[in-house]
N, C-alpha and C positions, 0 to 999 in steps of 0.2 A: 697433182696439177695445181692445186691452190698454192703449195709451197713454191712451185716454179714461178707462178704469176707474182707472188710476193717478192721473190728474188729479183724478177725483172723490174717490178715497180721500184724496189729499193735501189737498184742499180741506176734506173732512170733518175730518181730523186737525187741520188748522190752526184750524178753528172750535171745536174742543173746549174750549180754555181759556176762550173767551168764554162757551160754553154752561154751563160749570161754575164760572164766576167767582164768587167770594164777594161777597155784598152787604156793603158797609162800613156799620157802625153806630158812631157816635162816642159814647163813654161818658164822662160826667163823674163822678168818684168822689172820695171822701175817704179819708184814712189812719186808719181806726179798725178795731179788731178785728172788730166786727160788720158791717163792710162787705166782709169777706173773700170771701163767696160771690159778691157782685157783681163784685169784681175778677177772680175766677176765671172769669168768663164769657168772658174773652179766650181761654181754652183750650177751655172747654166748648162754646162756640158754633160752633166750627169744623165739627163734624159736622152742624150745622144749616145749613151754607152761609153762615155769617156771619163777617165779619172785624170783630170788636169791637176798636176802637182806644181805649184808656183814657187819659184825662188826669186826673191827681190834682191837685185844687185845695186851697189852704190851708184854706178853710172853705166851708160850704155856700152862703152868700150870694154867693160868688165864681163859683159855677157858672152862676147864672141870667143874668148878662149874656152869657155864651157861648151859652146857649140862645136868647136874644133875637136875637143876631147870626147864628144859624144855624150855629154852630160845634160844637154838641153836639146829638145826637138823643135821648139818654137820660141820666138822671142819678139818682144816689142822694142822698137829701136827708132832713133832718129835715122833718117835716110842716109846721112853722110857716114855714120858709124857702120851701117850695113855695107855701104859702097866700099869703104876702106877695108872691111873684112873680105869682101869678095875679091878685091884687088890683090889681097895677100894670099889668095888661094882658098878662101873659105867656101865650103860647099853649101851655099844657101840660096834660096830663091825669095824674092819679094812676092808675097801672095795677096796683100791687101794694104790699104791705108786706114789707120784707125783714128786719126785726129789731124787737124790742120791748125796752123798758127802756133800759139803756145809760147810766145816770147814778147818781152817788152824791153825797151831801153828805159832804164830808171836812173835818175840822178839823186844825189843827196838832196834832201828837202831844203836845206839851207842854201843850196846853189840854184835849184830850180832851173837847170839847163833845159833847153828846148830843141836845139839843133845839133847836128853832127859837128858843124864847124866850131861850136863852143867846147868841143872835147879836146881841141888843140892845147897841148901843154898839160894835159891831165892824165890821171890813171883810171883805166877802165877795166873792170873785172869781168871775167867770163869763164865758163867751164870749157876745158879743152875737149875736143872731139865730139861736141854736140852740135845740133842745128844752130844754137845761139852763136857759136864761134863763127860759123860761115856767114850768118846774118850780119854779125858785127863787122867782119872784114869787108863784106860787100858794101856796107854802108860807108865805111871809112874810105874805101876806094872810090866810091861814087862822089864823095865830097873832096877828093883829091888829097887826102891826108895819108901820111906814112905811119907805120906802126912797128913796134918791136916789144918783146917782153924783157929786153935788156936796157932800155933807155936809148937816148940819142935820136929818137924819131919824134914826129909830131905827137903821137899818142903812145903811152906806155901801157901795154896790156899786162894785166895781172891774172895769171891762171889760177883758179881756185875751184874746189868742188862746189857743186850747186849748194850744198848745205852750208858752206862757209861764206858764200858771197854776201848774203844779207847781213851777217855779223860784221863783215869787213866794211860794208857801206855804213852801218850803224856807228861803227867806231871811227869812221872817216879815214880808213886806210886806203879806200878807193873813192873816186869822185862820182863814178857812175858804173853801171853794170848792164850787160845784156843777159837777162835772167829768164828762166823758165817759169811756168805756172805750176802750183799756186804761189811760189815763193815771191814772184814779182808783185802779185796782188797783195800779199802779206806785208811787204815792205811799204807799200803805199797806204794800206789800211791802218798800219801801226804808226804812220806819221813820220818815219825817218827817211822815206823815199818819195820821190815825186816822178810821175810818169813823164818821160820825154816824148816818146812816140812808139808806135808799133812798127818794127823794122821790116815792112813787107813791100817796100817800093823799089826793090832791086829786081834784076832778072829772075831771081829765085822765087819771088812772090811769097805766098804763105807756105812755109815748109810743111811737108806732110810726114807724119810719123808712120812708120811702116811695120807691118807684121811680116816677119821672115820665118821661113820653114826650111829645115834641112833637106837637101836633095834626097837623102836616104828615106825620110818619111814620105816625101812627095812621090818618089819613084817606086819604092818597095811596098808601101801600104796606101795605095790610092784611095781605097774606101775610107780608111781612117782619116787621111788628109782631107777628104771631102767633108766628113763629119766635123772636123775642126773648123772649117770655113762656114759650114751651116750654123754651128754653134756661135761662132764669132759674129755673124750677121744677126742672129737671133738676140744675143746678149747686147749688142750695140743698139739694135732697134728698141729693145726694152728700155734702155737708159735714155734714149732720145725721146721716146714716147712718155716716159715717166720720170721727169726731172727730179721730183721729190725723192724718189727711190734712189736715183743716182747720187744725189746730194747726201742722203743718209749713209749710203754705203761708203762713199769716199771720205766723208768727215769722220764717221764713227769706226768703220772697219779698217780702212787703209791708214788713216792718219791718227786714229785713236784720240780724236778731239784736239789735236795739235793745230788744226786750222778751224776757222769759224765757217758757218754757212755762207756768210758774206764773202769770205775768201774764195770759197768754192764757186759761188755764183759769178764773181768777177773773173775767176780763172777760166771757167767754161765758156763765158761770153767771148773770151779771147782764144779759146782752143776747143771748139766744138767737136763732139764725137762725130766720126765719119766712117765710111767704108772704103773709099776709093783712093787710088793713086794711078798715075799714068806713066807709061814708058817715057814720054817726053819730060815729065818732071824729074824722074830719076836721072835722065841724061843731062839735063840742065844742071842739076845738083852736082853730078860728076864733073862736068866741064868747069864749073866754078871752083870746085875743090882743086882741080889741076891748076887753075889760074892763080889761086891764092896759096897754094902749097899746103892745103889742109889734108891730112892723112898721108902725105909724102908717098904717093903712089907711083910706082915705076911702070905698072901696066894697068891703067884705068880700065875697068870693065865696060863693055858696051851694054847699055841698059836692056836692049831688045833680047840679049842672050840670057838674061836671068830674072826678068820681071815676068812672072807667070800668073796671069789673072783669070785663067779658065775656071779654077775652083770657086773663086769669088763670084764670077758671072753666073755659074750654075746655082750657087747658094742663094744669090739675090733673086734669081728667077723662081726657084723653088719656094722661097718665102714671100714672094710678091713685093720685094723691095726695089724701088727705082734707084 
């Protein structure tokens, strides 16, 4: 009898790791200050039984091929990159918004430009396929300026990766840039850039960065999908309530000391952590992309068909977040 009980106990003990094994969720992320709470989900999600495995990509449009290939389950992205992917047949849903704003128009310090009209005849740098590109084009259109990346228009756009824009401004290869955070704050704090303005006075308003999830995860593993959103809200709330913790994580863990605490503070003041996004915001973003030819979509998706906020709403209710 005793040997039987021992065998049963041993079998139960052996089975325990499997019963409590963490569910793997593969996250695609970017290296920006306002993506910090998303990155911190690696730690925050452990108590939810999730093993979040993060891959940091050079730019947002690089994440979506990984989503298509089934290599990523969850991704942090500018809304326009997600929209372009959905238009191309990507099986993703927008499930939350994690930051808003996050861009500045910055000129060379020696030029100290202040208005969009002053960009006429100049070279302006921007990363292709991000929120910054759409913001820039909306500002140029509002000012009645034409543009091209080949010259011959009022403004010549120079497309460069985020990481190269600051260097191009420093070396005076471009006259101004529409840049993300914390790189735009860095350019200003290091003295080679001067803030023109924050480009939020177009129909787009402050762009919202979105958390996207594969349809496969959302539909086939609803309990896991809900845990992901519970963890997201928890991790974001923790950073909002504990700014010193957020600063330490982003400066030391994400950027390995490559940015200063002041860079972080300036960046987050222009790109605060958030939870929310609306169907209307995604639709306006889609409409502006069509208007300005961003993403070159032949079949623009209707926002109401793929913005799924039920998981977010339940997570916020559960955690008492308004």
